[in-house]
C-alpha positions as CSV (number, residue, x, y, z in Angstrom):
1,M,-0.1,0.1,0.1
2,R,1.5,3.4,-0.9
3,V,1.9,6.1,1.6
4,K,0.1,9.4,0.8
5,R,1.6,12.4,2.2
6,G,-1.0,15.0,1.8
7,T,-1.5,16.2,5.4
8,S,2.2,16.2,6.0
9,H,2.8,18.1,2.9
10,I,0.3,20.8,3.4
11,K,1.4,20.9,7.1
12,R,5.0,21.6,6.0
13,R,4.0,24.2,3.4
14,K,1.5,25.9,5.6
15,N,4.4,26.2,8.4
16,L,6.8,27.5,5.9
17,L,4.5,30.2,4.6
18,S,3.4,31.2,8.1
19,R,7.3,32.0,8.7
20,A,7.0,34.1,5.6
21,K,4.1,36.4,6.7
22,G,4.6,39.8,6.0
23,F,7.5,39.2,3.5
24,R,7.1,41.3,0.2
25,W,6.2,40.2,-3.3
26,G,5.9,36.5,-4.1
27,R,8.2,35.6,-0.9
28,K,5.1,35.4,1.4
29,S,2.6,32.9,-0.9
30,H,4.9,31.2,-3.3
31,P,6.8,28.2,-1.3
32,K,10.0,27.9,-3.5
33,L,10.4,31.6,-3.1
34,A,9.5,31.7,0.4
35,R,12.1,29.0,1.5
36,T,15.1,30.9,0.3
37,A,13.5,34.0,2.0
38,V,13.0,32.2,5.3
39,L,16.4,30.6,5.4
40,K,18.1,34.2,4.8
41,A,15.8,35.7,7.4
42,G,16.9,33.2,9.9
43,A,20.6,33.6,9.1
44,H,20.3,37.6,9.3
45,A,18.3,37.2,12.8
46,Y,21.0,34.9,13.8
47,R,24.0,37.3,13.0
48,D,22.1,40.5,14.2
49,R,21.2,39.2,17.7
50,R,25.2,39.0,18.2
51,K,25.6,42.4,16.2
52,K,23.0,44.2,18.4
53,K,25.5,43.8,21.5
54,R,28.4,45.5,19.6
55,D,25.8,48.1,18.3
56,F,24.9,49.1,21.8
57,R,28.1,49.1,23.5
58,S,29.4,51.4,20.7
59,L,26.3,53.6,21.4
60,W,26.9,53.6,25.1
61,N,30.6,54.8,24.5
62,I,29.4,57.7,22.3
63,K,27.0,58.6,25.0
64,I,29.6,58.5,27.4
65,N,31.8,60.4,25.7
66,A,29.7,63.2,25.0
67,A,28.6,63.5,28.4
68,S,32.5,63.6,30.0
69,R,33.7,65.9,27.6
70,E,31.2,68.5,29.2
71,Q,32.9,67.8,32.4
72,G,36.2,68.4,30.6
73,V,37.5,64.7,30.8
74,T,37.7,62.4,27.6
75,Y,36.3,59.1,27.4
76,H,39.3,57.1,27.9
77,E,40.4,59.2,30.7
78,L,37.3,58.7,32.5
79,I,37.3,54.9,32.0
80,D,40.8,54.5,33.2
81,K,40.1,56.9,36.4
82,L,36.9,54.8,37.0
83,K,39.0,51.7,36.9
84,K,41.6,52.8,39.0
85,G,39.3,54.5,41.6
86,N,37.6,50.7,41.9
87,I,34.3,52.3,40.9
88,N,32.4,49.5,39.3
89,L,30.0,51.0,36.9
90,N,29.5,49.2,33.6
91,R,28.9,51.3,30.1
92,K,25.3,50.8,29.8
93,V,24.6,52.2,33.5
94,L,27.0,55.1,32.9
95,A,25.4,55.9,29.6
96,E,22.1,56.0,31.3
97,L,23.4,58.4,33.8
98,A,24.7,60.5,31.3
99,E,21.5,60.9,29.3
100,H,19.0,61.1,32.0
101,E,20.8,62.1,35.2
102,P,23.5,64.5,34.2
103,A,23.9,65.8,37.8
104,V,24.5,62.3,39.0
105,F,27.0,61.7,35.9
106,A,28.9,64.7,37.0
107,E,29.2,63.6,40.8
108,V,30.7,60.1,39.3
109,V,33.3,62.1,37.2
110,K,34.1,64.3,40.2
111,Q,34.4,60.9,42.5
112,A,36.6,59.4,39.8
């Protein structure tokens, strides 16, 4: 007796097209085009989850640098003094302070 794969074939195609929802042109409705689009989308998502960490760190550095220069210190001098003064604030927290609490950030720079 032969195996008819109608249900599994439809399920597989439906799953693929559901992952291609929102794609443009034929890539949302044609399984052949959707397959490559979904594979590429997954690869980009994987890569960019790692890239996001680099992007945010560089953004924090820019914010800290801008705020520290207003206090008359460069970014790299500030980081050096914080390390030597044993002030353990990471760049994310420093950037938040620099952006939202300039008075507190100025006090941190003074302590360093």
